[in-house]
N, C-alpha and C positions, 0 to 999 in steps of 0.2 A: 542391743544387748540387754537382757533382763537386768534388773537390780542385782547388785552383787550380794551374795549371801555371806555376811561376815562371819557367821557361826560356822559355815562350812569351810570357809577359808581358814579359820583358826584351827579347825579340826585337821585340815590337811597339813598345815604348818606343824601341829603337834605330832602327827604321824611321821612326817618327814624328820622331825628331830629325834624321835625314837629309833627310826631306821638308821639315821646317820650315826647316832651314838653307838648302836650295835655294830655296824660295819666298821666304824673307826677303831673300836676296841679290837677287832680282828686284823687291824693293819691294812685295810682294803682302800684306804685313801692316801697313798703316800704323795707328799709334795703338792697337797691341795688338788690332787687329780680326782677324777670321778664326778658324777653328778646323779641327782635323784629327782624324780618328779611324781606328782599325784594329780590325777584328774579331780578338779574341785566340783564341777557342776556341768550340766548341759547334756542333752541327748547325744549319743555317739555320732561322730562325722558332722555335727552342726558347728561349722567354723565360726558362727556369729555368737553362739552361746557357751561353747566349751571353754573353760578356763583351766589352765595348768599351773599348779604351784610347783616351782622348780628351784633348785639350789642356786644361789648367787655365784658369780664367777670369782675364782681366785681366793676363796675363803679356806681358812684352816678348818677342816671338818671335825677336828678333835675338840673344838671350842664352840660353845653355843652363844650367839649374839642376836639382838633383834633385827639384824640385817642379813640373815642367812638364806632367806627365801624371797621369791619375787613371783609375780603373777604374770603369765602371758597367754595370749590366745592361740588358736590353732595355726596361725601364720608365724608364730614366734615373736609377735610384737607385744610390747608392754601393755598391760591392761590399764594400769594407773601410772602417772608420772612418777619417776624415781631416778635418784642419782646412781642406783645400783645397776649392774649389768647382769642379765641372765647367763647361765652357762653358755659357753662358746658353742656347745653342741646341742643347743636347744632345738634346732631344725631336725636332728636326728630323732629326738623325742616326739615332736609333733608329727613327724612322718609315720612313726610307729603307731601313734594313737589313731591316725587317720586310716591306716591300713588294717588295724585289728579293732574292729568295732567295740568289742567288750573289754578292751584294755583300760585299766584303771591306774596302773602304776608302772613306771619304767625306771630301772636301776642300771647304772653304769659304774663299773669299778675297774681298777687296774691291779692285777696281781702277778707275781712270778709264775705261778702255775698257768694262768690263762694265757700269758704272753709266750711261754715256752711251747704250750700246745699249739697256739696259733702259728708259730714259726716252724715247728716240727711237721705240721700237716698242711702248710700254706699252699704248696704245689698241688695238692689234691683239691683244695678249695673246700674242704670239709673234714670232719673227723667223726667217726662213729663209735658208739659205745654199745656193747651187747652183754647180755646176761648179767647185769648189775641189779641187785635188789632195789637200789636207790632210784632206778628208773621209774618206779611206781610214783615217785614224786612229781612226774610229768603226766600223771593220770594214764599211764600206759600199763594195762594189766593184762598180760598174756605170756605164754611160754616163749622162751627165746627172745624176750623183749629187746628192742634196740631203739636208739635215738641217734640221729645224725644232725650235727650243728654245722651250719655253713661258716666259712672263713672269707672275709673280704680284705683287700688291700687297704692300707692305711693312707688314704689320700689326704693331702694337706688341706684341700678345699672342703669345707664342711658341706656345702650343698652337693658336691660331687660324692662325698662319703655317704651322705644321706640317701642319694639316688642309688648308689651301689647296694646299700643295705636294703632299700626298698625292693630291689630286684630279687633278692634271695629270702625275703621273709616268708615263713611258712606258719599258718596259724597253729598247727599242731607241734611245732618246735618253737618254744618260747625264748629263743636266744639267737644272737649272732655274735661271732668272734671277729675282731678287727686285728689284723696281723700286727703283732708287737705293739699293741695299743691297750686292748681290753676286751671286755665283754658287755653286751647290752642284753638285759633280760626284761620281761614283762609278765603281767598277769592280771586276772580280772579282780584282783585286790592287792593291797600291799603285802598281806600275808602270803598270798600265792606267789607273787613275784619274788619275795624273799626265799620261799622254799625252792623255787626254781633255781635261784642264784646259788644258794648252798648246795643243791644237788649237783649242778654243773661243776662247781669248784671242787666238790669231793671227787667227781669223775676225772677232772683234770689232774689232780694230784695223784690219784691212783695210777692214771695212765703214764704219767712222768716217772713214777717210782718203778712201775713195771718195765718201762722202756729201758731205764738204765740198769735195772736188775738183769735183764736179758743181755745187755751190752757187756756186763761184767763177767759173764760166764764164758 
């Protein structure tokens, strides 16, 4: 592995802190749930050089400390000795980075809207959104635009869950729902991944409100 670029690492940590603070204020990390990662350096798909900065396990994400983030390689192993533990779902992050060559950020959150949507449409294994202006956030610019996000079962085994997610990943759809668990999104920058996440959460909340509005009639 090449010499670690300390400046790049600090930049990644600072970016994660900004994103973490933004999402925490939205209430997207209940009970220490969720995790965030940023690619620090290295050419895409190079397991020996790519380094991922990822949130530490079990931390209150509404608080900032010097031990909030950790470095792992594409196998999910620690790059430097540490008493900290990377997120329990690190293998899901590394799997996404390996499958999406231009991926630079992966965000995972738990919200009531994404859990409800994942349960309501679990039997279909997917949920489709059509004719929403906000679909442009996914770089889909056409009449009658639609996007379909896959839903996978929430396996207790993280390697199994990572495997199932890898089966449904589509480069043109930057997200996967896990049934009654949460959503993973990604992008070619932290800004893009954040935009994708906010757009999905908007669509989920809209769909839930529309669902219950129709039920009440």
